[in-house]
C-alpha positions in Angstrom: -0.2 -0.2 -0.2 3.1 1.9 0.9 4.4 1.8 -2.5 1.0 2.2 -4.7 0.6 5.8 -2.3 3.9 7.0 -3.4 3.2 5.8 -6.9 -0.1 8.0 -7.1 2.4 11.0 -4.7 4.7 11.0 -7.7 3.2 10.5 -10.6 0.6 13.6 -9.6 3.9 15.7 -8.9 5.1 14.6 -12.6 1.7 15.3 -14.3 1.8 19.1 -12.3 4.7 20.0 -14.4 7.1 21.1 -11.2 9.1 23.6 -11.8 12.7 23.0 -10.0 10.8 22.6 -6.5 11.5 19.2 -4.0 8.1 18.4 -2.7 7.8 18.5 1.4 11.4 15.7 3.0 8.9 12.9 4.3 12.3 11.1 5.0 11.2 11.4 8.9 8.7 9.5 9.3 9.3 6.4 10.8 9.7 3.8 10.5 11.4 2.8 6.9 13.1 -0.6 5.9 17.0 0.2 6.2 19.0 -0.3 3.3 20.8 -4.2 3.1 24.2 -3.5 3.5 24.5 -7.5 4.0 24.9 -8.2 0.2 26.0 -6.1 -3.1 23.9 -3.0 -4.0 21.4 -3.0 -6.4 22.3 0.8 -8.2 19.7 1.9 -10.8 22.1 3.3 -13.4 20.2 6.7 -14.7 17.2 4.7 -13.6 14.8 2.5 -15.0 15.8 3.5 -18.4 15.5 1.1 -20.1 11.5 0.7 -19.8 11.0 4.6 -19.4 13.6 8.1 -20.9 16.3 8.0 -18.5 17.0 10.4 -15.7 13.3 11.3 -15.7 11.3 11.3 -12.4 9.7 8.6 -13.4 12.9 5.9 -14.3 13.4 6.6 -11.0 10.5 6.0 -9.6 10.1 2.9 -11.5 13.6 1.5 -10.3 12.5 2.1 -6.8 9.2 -0.2 -7.4 11.8 -2.7 -8.8 14.3 -2.7 -5.7 17.0 -0.6 -6.3 18.8 0.2 -3.4 20.4 3.0 -4.6 18.8 5.9 -7.8 21.9 6.8 -9.5 22.0 10.2 -11.4 24.4 12.4 -13.4 24.8 16.0 -12.1 24.9 18.4 -14.5 24.5 22.5 -14.1 22.1 25.4 -15.9 23.0 28.9 -17.2 22.2 30.1 -14.1 23.4 27.9 -12.0 21.0 25.7 -11.3 21.9 21.5 -11.4 20.2 19.0 -13.2 19.8 15.6 -13.8 21.5 14.4 -17.4 24.1 12.4 -19.0 25.2 13.8 -21.7 27.3 17.4 -21.7 24.6 18.2 -25.2 20.6 17.5 -24.9 20.9 16.3 -28.2 20.3 12.6 -27.6 17.9 12.3 -24.9 15.5 15.6 -24.9 13.6 17.0 -28.0 15.5 20.3 -28.0 16.4 20.4 -32.0 12.2 20.5 -32.3 12.2 23.9 -30.4 12.7 27.0 -33.0 13.3 29.1 -30.1 16.4 27.4 -29.3 18.2 27.0 -32.7 20.5 29.6 -32.4 21.7 27.7 -29.5 23.8 25.5 -30.9 27.6 26.0 -30.2 30.9 23.4 -30.7 32.7 23.7 -27.5 35.7 21.3 -26.4 34.8 19.0 -24.1 37.4 16.4 -22.7 40.1 17.3 -25.0 37.8 17.3 -28.4 35.4 19.2 -30.2 32.1 18.7 -29.4 28.9 20.3 -31.2 25.4 20.4 -30.0 22.9 22.6 -27.4 24.6 22.5 -23.9 22.5 23.4 -20.9 25.0 25.7 -19.6 23.9 27.8 -22.4 20.1 27.3 -20.9 18.6 28.5 -17.7 17.0 26.1 -15.5 13.4 27.5 -16.8 13.9 26.8 -20.2 15.2 23.5 -19.7 11.9 22.8 -18.1 10.1 23.3 -21.4 12.0 20.6 -23.2 10.7 17.3 -22.8 12.9 13.6 -22.6 12.9 11.1 -24.5 14.8 7.9 -24.8 18.2 7.6 -26.2 18.2 4.4 -28.8 15.2 3.7 -30.4 15.4 0.0 -29.8 13.7 1.3 -26.7 9.7 1.7 -25.8 9.2 4.9 -27.6 5.9 5.4 -26.2 7.0 7.7 -23.4 8.8 9.9 -25.8 7.6 13.8 -24.6 5.8 13.1 -21.6 8.3 13.6 -18.8 10.6 17.0 -17.8 14.3 17.2 -17.1 14.7 17.4 -12.8 16.9 19.0 -11.2 18.6 18.0 -8.1 16.8 18.8 -5.6 14.2 17.1 -7.5 16.4 13.9 -7.5 17.0 13.8 -3.8 13.4 14.2 -3.6 12.4 10.9 -5.2 14.8 9.3 -3.1 14.1 10.8 0.5 10.2 10.2 -0.2 10.1 6.4 -1.0 8.5 4.4 1.4 12.1 2.6 2.1 15.5 3.8 2.8 16.9 4.7 -0.6 20.2 6.1 -1.7 21.1 8.2 -3.8 24.6 8.1 -6.4 25.1 11.0 -7.7 28.3 12.4 -10.0 30.1 15.1 -10.7 29.7 15.4 -14.2 32.0 16.7 -16.6 33.0 19.9 -14.1 36.5 20.8 -15.5 33.9 22.2 -18.8 31.3 23.6 -16.1 33.5 25.7 -14.3 34.9 27.0 -17.5 31.2 28.0 -18.6 30.0 29.6 -15.4 30.6 32.8 -14.4 30.6 35.2 -11.2 33.5 33.0 -9.4 31.1 29.9 -8.9 32.5 26.2 -8.3 30.5 23.5 -9.9 31.8 20.9 -7.4 31.0 23.4 -4.1 27.1 24.4 -5.7 27.0 20.2 -5.8 28.2 19.9 -1.7 25.6 22.7 -0.5 23.1 20.5 -2.1 23.7 17.5 -0.6 24.0 19.4 3.0 20.8 21.2 2.8 19.3 17.5 2.7 21.3 16.4 5.4 23.5 14.0 4.2 27.0 13.5 5.9 28.8 10.6 7.5 32.0 7.9 6.8 30.3 4.8 4.9 28.3 2.7 7.1 28.2 5.0 9.8 24.6 6.1 11.5 24.1 9.3 9.7 25.0 7.6 6.1 22.5 4.5 7.0 19.9 6.7 7.6 20.7 9.4 4.1 23.0 6.5 2.3 24.7 8.4 -0.5 28.6 7.9 -3.1 29.2 10.5 -4.8 31.4 9.3 -8.1 33.0 11.1 -10.6 35.9 10.5 -13.2 37.6 14.1 -12.5 39.8 12.7 -9.1 40.6 16.5 -8.5 37.0 16.9 -7.8 36.9 14.4 -5.8 39.8 15.5 -3.9 38.5 18.6 -3.4 35.1 17.9 -2.1 37.3 15.1 0.5 37.9 18.4 2.2 34.0 19.7 2.3 31.7 16.8 2.9 32.6 13.5 4.4 30.2 11.2 2.9 32.2 8.1 0.8 33.2 8.9 -2.5 34.2 6.6 -5.5 37.2 7.1 -8.7 35.5 6.3 -11.9 37.9 5.1 -14.3 37.3 4.8 -17.7 37.7 2.4 -20.8 42.0 1.7 -21.3 42.1 4.5 -24.4 40.4 7.2 -22.8 42.2 10.3 -20.5 40.9 11.7 -17.5 39.3 15.1 -18.1 40.9 16.9 -15.7 44.6 15.9 -15.5 44.4 14.5 -18.9 46.1 11.1 -17.3 45.9 7.3 -19.0 44.1 4.3 -17.9 47.8 2.7 -17.4 48.4 5.9 -14.8 45.2 5.7 -13.0 45.2 2.1 -12.0 49.1 2.3 -11.4 49.5 0.7 -7.5 51.3 4.9 -6.6 48.2 5.9 -8.3 45.8 3.4 -5.9 47.5 4.3 -3.4 47.7 7.8 -3.3 43.8 7.7 -4.4 42.4 5.4 -1.7 43.1 8.3 0.5 40.6 10.1 -0.6 37.5 7.8 -2.1 36.2 4.1 -1.0 36.1 2.7 -4.1 36.6 2.3 -7.6 33.9 2.6 -10.5 35.9 0.6 -13.5 34.4 -0.1 -16.6 33.8 -3.5 -16.9 35.5 -4.3 -20.2 38.6 -3.2 -17.7 37.5 -6.0 -15.9 37.2 -8.8 -18.1 38.0 -7.2 -21.3 36.2 -9.0 -24.9 37.7 -9.8 -27.3 36.4 -10.5 -30.7 33.0 -11.0 -29.0 35.1 -13.7 -26.2 36.2 -13.0 -23.0 39.4 -12.5 -21.9 41.0 -13.7 -18.8 39.9 -11.0 -16.0 42.6 -8.1 -15.2 44.0 -7.7 -11.9 42.0 -4.2 -11.5 39.9 -5.7 -8.2 42.4 -7.6 -7.1 44.4 -4.3 -6.8 41.8 -2.2 -4.8 40.7 -5.0 -2.7 44.4 -5.3 -2.1 44.0 -1.5 -1.0 40.4 -1.9 0.6 38.6 -0.4 -1.9 35.0 -1.4 -3.5 34.1 -2.0 -6.6 31.2 -0.6 -8.5 30.4 -1.7 -12.3 28.3 -1.1 -14.8 26.7 -4.1 -16.6 24.4 -2.6 -18.4 
């Protein structure tokens, strides 16, 4: 019954077209079923994105219905300094921005992670403008019937979904493209500062498995190691260092995969994070559609008491 009420309330919220206003925080209601910490965590990557457009309220609610322990989101920023849930640095693949003639002149080409990228960038839109867009499925083989029905949600709204769930649900937000965003923000703003301020606003704090963390579980993730080191001074919540494919350089330090997974670097980063989040192909590499012998990455992480979080979709 509690799950049904949760869905009804949130569906009314979606239909009403909430523009960046989080719901009332019901997280103090007791008792709530606690997070199950005795087994590996089920982390809903961008929500239930195989069924519903990714990183929408509906996708996250569906993931909670399907027993996700954590809901995961990528956090980007708008022109006016608001934080939104969006995986790509452009709006092109997962929204209907191309259909909005009023935004035709916003298309730009910027350098992102050492390459030129062309498209519509959230940093060129205000939150009010972002809220006029509607989400769509990224891939044509996924269910298209929900295209155009859901707004882009804010970090506020994402957190509210977790806190208003009928049981304890953790969040797994990523500091996305911080180097790019910090280049485009004005007035001395820093993306990481705003990100941490939002978490503190909702009471996220505490080291892994401590009482405060168990009440509001969170892992903060990023591919940018300097961002993780920086926020380590601002918030004690557990952090995860994401590592990409073998050929991808880090966006902030321009380091290679071999450099950031070396014994020396893992010895350094372990003082700032509780785990790593490697791309699955760097754990068990594929070759000609066959899996090869596993690498030693997990063993190296575990030897340093680092957890391993891997995306398997």
